[in-house]
C-alpha positions in Angstrom: 0.0 0.0 0.0 2.9 2.4 0.8 4.4 1.7 -2.6 1.1 2.4 -4.3 0.8 5.8 -2.5 4.3 6.7 -3.5 3.6 5.9 -7.1 0.5 8.0 -7.0 2.4 11.0 -5.6 5.1 10.5 -8.3 2.4 10.7 -11.0 1.0 13.9 -9.5 4.5 15.3 -9.4 4.9 14.6 -13.1 1.7 16.3 -13.9 2.7 19.4 -11.9 6.1 19.5 -13.6 4.6 19.2 -17.0 2.1 22.1 -16.2 4.6 24.3 -14.4 6.1 25.5 -17.6 2.9 26.2 -19.5 3.0 29.9 -18.8 6.0 30.1 -21.2 4.4 28.0 -23.9 3.0 29.2 -27.2 -0.8 28.8 -27.3 -1.0 25.6 -29.4 1.5 23.8 -27.1 -0.3 25.1 -24.1 -3.7 24.0 -25.3 -2.6 20.5 -26.3 -1.1 20.0 -22.8 -4.2 21.5 -21.2 -6.2 18.8 -22.9 -3.7 16.0 -22.2 -3.6 16.7 -18.4 -7.2 17.3 -17.3 -6.2 16.7 -13.7 -4.3 20.0 -13.7 -6.6 22.2 -15.9 -8.0 23.9 -12.9 -4.7 25.6 -12.3 -5.1 27.4 -15.6 -8.7 28.6 -15.2 -9.6 32.2 -14.3 -12.3 32.2 -11.5 -15.1 33.2 -11.5 -15.5 31.3 -14.8 -18.4 32.3 -17.1 -20.0 29.1 -18.4 -23.1 29.4 -20.5 -25.7 30.9 -18.2 -23.9 30.1 -14.9 -20.8 31.3 -13.1 -18.3 28.8 -11.7 -16.7 30.5 -8.7 -14.4 27.9 -7.2 -11.9 25.3 -8.2 -14.0 22.6 -6.6 -16.9 23.3 -8.9 -14.9 23.1 -12.1 -15.4 20.1 -14.4 -12.3 19.5 -16.6 -12.5 19.3 -20.4 -12.3 15.6 -21.2 -11.2 15.0 -24.8 -11.9 11.6 -26.4 -8.2 11.0 -27.1 -5.7 13.0 -25.1 -2.7 11.8 -27.1 -4.2 12.2 -30.5 -5.5 15.8 -30.7 -6.6 17.2 -34.1 -6.5 21.0 -34.5 -8.0 22.9 -37.5 -7.0 26.4 -38.3 -7.2 28.9 -41.2 -3.9 30.4 -40.4 -0.5 29.1 -39.4 0.2 28.1 -35.8 2.9 30.8 -35.7 0.3 33.5 -36.4 -1.9 32.2 -33.6 1.0 32.1 -31.2 1.3 35.9 -31.4 -2.3 36.6 -30.3 -3.2 37.8 -26.8 -6.3 35.6 -26.7 -7.7 32.6 -28.6 -11.0 30.9 -29.1 -11.2 27.2 -29.4 -14.3 25.3 -30.6 -14.4 21.6 -29.8 -16.7 19.8 -32.2 -18.1 16.3 -31.7 -19.4 15.1 -35.0 -22.0 12.9 -33.5 -23.6 15.8 -31.7 -25.4 19.0 -32.9 -23.7 21.3 -30.5 -20.2 22.5 -29.9 -18.4 24.2 -27.0 -16.5 27.4 -27.5 -13.6 28.1 -25.1 -12.0 31.5 -24.7 -8.4 31.7 -23.4 -6.6 34.9 -22.6 -3.1 35.7 -21.4 -3.2 37.0 -17.8 0.2 38.1 -16.4 1.9 36.2 -19.2 0.0 33.0 -18.3 -2.7 31.4 -20.4 -6.1 31.1 -18.6 -9.5 29.7 -19.6 -11.8 32.7 -19.0 -15.2 31.5 -20.4 -17.0 29.0 -22.5 -20.4 28.5 -24.0 -22.4 25.9 -26.0 -23.5 26.7 -29.5 -25.4 24.9 -32.3 -22.9 23.5 -34.8 -24.7 25.1 -37.7 -23.9 28.5 -36.2 -20.1 28.0 -36.4 -18.2 30.0 -38.9 -16.5 26.8 -40.1 -19.8 24.9 -40.8 -19.1 25.0 -44.6 -15.7 23.3 -44.2 -17.1 20.9 -41.6 -19.8 19.8 -44.0 -17.2 19.4 -46.7 -15.1 17.2 -44.3 -18.1 15.0 -43.5 -19.0 14.5 -47.2 -15.4 13.9 -48.1 -15.3 11.2 -45.4 -18.4 9.3 -46.4 -18.5 9.7 -50.2 -15.6 8.0 -52.0 -16.5 9.5 -55.4 -16.7 13.0 -53.9 -13.3 12.4 -52.2 -11.6 11.5 -55.4 -13.0 14.6 -57.1 -11.8 16.8 -54.2 -8.3 15.4 -54.0 -5.7 17.0 -56.3 -3.5 14.5 -58.1 -0.6 13.7 -58.4 -0.9 14.0 -54.6 2.3 15.0 -52.6 2.8 13.0 -49.4 6.0 13.9 -47.5 7.3 11.8 -44.6 10.0 13.3 -42.3 12.1 11.0 -40.2 12.2 13.5 -37.3 10.2 16.6 -36.1 12.7 18.9 -37.8 11.2 20.2 -41.0 14.6 21.0 -42.5 15.5 17.3 -42.6 15.2 15.6 -46.0 11.8 14.0 -46.4 10.7 10.9 -48.2 8.6 12.4 -51.1 5.8 10.5 -52.6 3.5 11.5 -55.5 0.4 9.4 -55.3 -1.8 8.7 -58.3 -5.6 8.0 -58.1 -5.0 4.2 -58.3 -2.7 4.4 -55.3 -5.1 6.4 -53.2 -6.4 4.9 -49.9 -9.6 6.6 -48.9 -9.6 8.8 -45.8 -12.4 8.9 -43.2 -11.6 12.0 -41.1 -14.8 11.5 -39.0 -13.8 8.0 -38.0 -10.2 9.0 -37.3 -11.1 12.2 -35.4 -14.6 12.0 -33.9 -13.8 15.2 -32.1 -12.1 18.2 -33.6 -10.6 21.4 -32.1 -11.0 24.6 -34.2 -8.6 27.5 -33.5 -9.6 31.2 -34.2 -11.6 30.4 -37.4 -11.6 32.8 -40.3 -14.3 31.4 -42.7 -13.2 33.7 -45.6 -9.6 32.3 -45.7 -8.9 30.2 -48.8 -7.0 27.5 -47.0 -7.3 25.2 -44.0 -4.6 23.2 -42.1 -5.5 20.2 -40.0 -2.7 19.5 -37.5 -2.6 16.3 -35.6 -0.8 16.4 -32.2 0.4 13.0 -31.1 1.8 12.8 -27.5 2.0 16.5 -27.5 3.9 17.0 -30.8 2.6 18.0 -34.2 3.0 14.8 -36.1 0.8 15.1 -39.2 -0.5 17.9 -41.4 -3.4 17.9 -43.9 -3.5 20.9 -46.1 -6.7 22.0 -47.9 -7.4 24.8 -50.4 -10.6 26.4 -51.7 -10.7 26.9 -55.5 -13.8 28.4 -57.1 -15.8 27.9 -53.9 -14.9 24.2 -53.7 -12.6 22.6 -51.1 -9.7 20.2 -52.0 -7.2 18.2 -50.1 -3.8 19.1 -51.7 -1.0 17.7 -49.4 -0.1 15.6 -46.4 3.0 15.9 -44.3 3.9 13.3 -41.6 6.6 13.4 -38.9 7.7 10.1 -37.5 7.8 9.8 -33.7 
């Protein structure tokens, strides 16, 4: 029993160490760790917290955000992560495709530390990204639509490390080599950063174990969305 308690204290210590440096992180890194360690989220919440039509006043009343897969977090944005990093605040919408609502979370920098300051529920059809989300769902369930909305020859780059300056393995896939993608099955939940519905591009980043490991790049041409590229970084 003593060993079990010591092991539990060790795990708590690891969570605290991981979260102790979050104040110096860029927002994307902060948010992914915020999701990965729900046990420590309360330390990065500004109280009183505005939540829909109620106000959460104490840490004891806070219910952490529980993501379906902590170590496989997909993030959609209409700008580069570098641009988002420079903002003093950020809005993240977490969409569950099997539901008709989404939760919008507002984070702000307070004394150089990121804090969750409010959140509210919203009908998914009211999201600025609803057009792209509808495209993503149709792309996933309709193979004919998917082939027409994938630009071939299709570039697929695989890096052996997380350093983008390393020489990648380059593939150019033709239609006969294409394996269909079901984004909804792979990512039943999706995080949307600071959406700009008018932007002609979208990037879907996949964070595995806290690191950006895969990128899906989309572009809009003549009001139609296309998948144009995949980059993958080996763990």
